C-alpha positions, 0 to 999 in steps of 0.5 A: 361489273361482269366477269369475262369467261376465260377460253380453256386453252385445250379448245385453241386451234393450236391444240386441237389442229396437231391432235387432229392431223395426228388422227389423220396420220393414224387412219391414213397410215399404210393405206392408198388414199382416194383424192378427197382424202388426199386433200383432207390430209394435206389440209391437215398438214398445213394446219399442223405447220401453222400450230408447229410454228406457233408452239415453237415461238412459244418454247423459244421465247421461254428457253431464249436464243439460240435454244428455241431455233435449235429445238425446232431444227433438231425436232424437224430434222429427227423426224424428217430422217425417220420419213427418209429412211421409211420412204427407202425402205418402202421404195427399193431400188427407185429410192437410192438417191432419196436421201442425197436428193432430199438433203441437198434440197434442204441445204438449198432451200435453207441456204438460199430460200430461208435466207433469202427471204428472211434478208428481204423481210429484214431489208424492206423493214429497216433498209438494211438486214443486220446479223452477227457475221461470226455466228453465221459465218461459223454456220455456213462454214460447218454446212459447206464442210458437211456438204462437201464431205458427204455429197460431193466426194462420193462422186470422186471416190474410186472404192466403189463405182457410181457416186457412192461411198464404200462401207468405210467411207460412209462410216467415216462421213457419219462419224465426221458428220456427228463430230461436226454437229456435236461441235457446232451445237457446243459452240452455239449454245455454250462456248460462243453463245452471244455470236448467235443472238440477234443484234441490237438494231437500234444501232445504225444500219449503215455505220454499226454504231448506236443510234443515240450515243454514236458509239460502237454497239456490240449489244445483243437483243436478249428476250422479247418485251413480252413476259415469257410463258410459264414453265407449265405453258412451255412444256404444253407447247413443246409437246404440241410441237413434237405432235404437230411435227410428228403429224407434219411429216407423217401426213407428207409420207401420206401424200407422197405416193400422190406426189410420186404418181403425179411427178411420174405422170408429168414426166418429171425427174424422180429428184423432184419428189425429194425437192417437194418433201423437203418443202413440205418438211421445211415449212415450219422453219420457213414460217417461223424464220419469216416471222423472226425477220419481221420483229427484226431478229434476222440472226434468228432466221439465220440460226433457223436456216443454217441450223436446219442445213446442219442437222439435216446433213449431220443426222441424215448421213449417220441415220442412213449409214446405220439404215444401210445395214438392212436397207438393200440396193445402192445408196447414191450420195454423190452430186451431179456436176449441175448440182455441185456448180449450185452448191459452189455458187451458194457457198461463193454467195453466202460468204460474200453475204455473211462477211459484212454482217449487214444485207440489202434487198440485192443480197436477198434477191440473189439468194432467191434467184440461186434458189429459183436456178436449183428448182427450175433445173430440178423440173428441167435438168 
């Protein structure tokens, strides 16, 4: 019998693509790119997104939930924060609202886009998407509090003119954001970890009872049936995940001047730049959430969505507060009336969606429509 030659993991596309994307970042950093180079960098960015999703799933399978989704959310957000600070440092006064626009876009995309698509996929597969209302509701409450303290209050404070915080107010918002984020992580990973584990879908979707025994089923999925990867494979994927995410955000920055020029030539509001950046940066979480929903792990999808929103606010506001020491120009954080209405609608709809612990196609469609309204009003305010 002949032996099958095993391919080296170092030649796999999930290894090569992040490295190539990182090389593209090195050669494009700080340079004005011609059209063909922008296309190449954009292709590298797309490949790095797909590779990041693969490696995130490997790491998640090794460490289990909710640590897997937490690692991806935090890794993406940390690099996103670095991107925001870099763009603000380079952009001057025109980037005064970039942090607000990007963070709010991240909240709307995660809480409506990722949640909506995940519920649609889960409901299409099993008629009803099932999840834990305890964990998801706690995450939503954290998102709502962080968003209100950091993005709504600056519009109404009077210590400084305009939608800005004074130095003391910004410091309080930063400390409160970090405290809430740390408390949420402790609850998610230690104190009430079972609230964030995927629900056992063997129970009946309508009654919440076990399909075989008819008894209440409060069991949770622990792991996939496949054997978890080795420690070596998980560490390799963790390193490549970080490389891929650096490449994603760095390549996004490389093409951002082209995006800004295109937005300006199209006569669109400057806030559209923040929306596009958020869409690019959140691609790994979006794809990972959809793939989790297709495997009947809607809770994992919600962990990714709300975890990304919490990390986006909880880490960005402290970072911006620290960076404001050397950043010149105003720091506009307060939302306008239209965005505050959309935020209130998102919180209300999300509360009604999460309370039962089950959702149908209708709830998923409602969230998608709210996101569509936000995107449309971003282009046509």
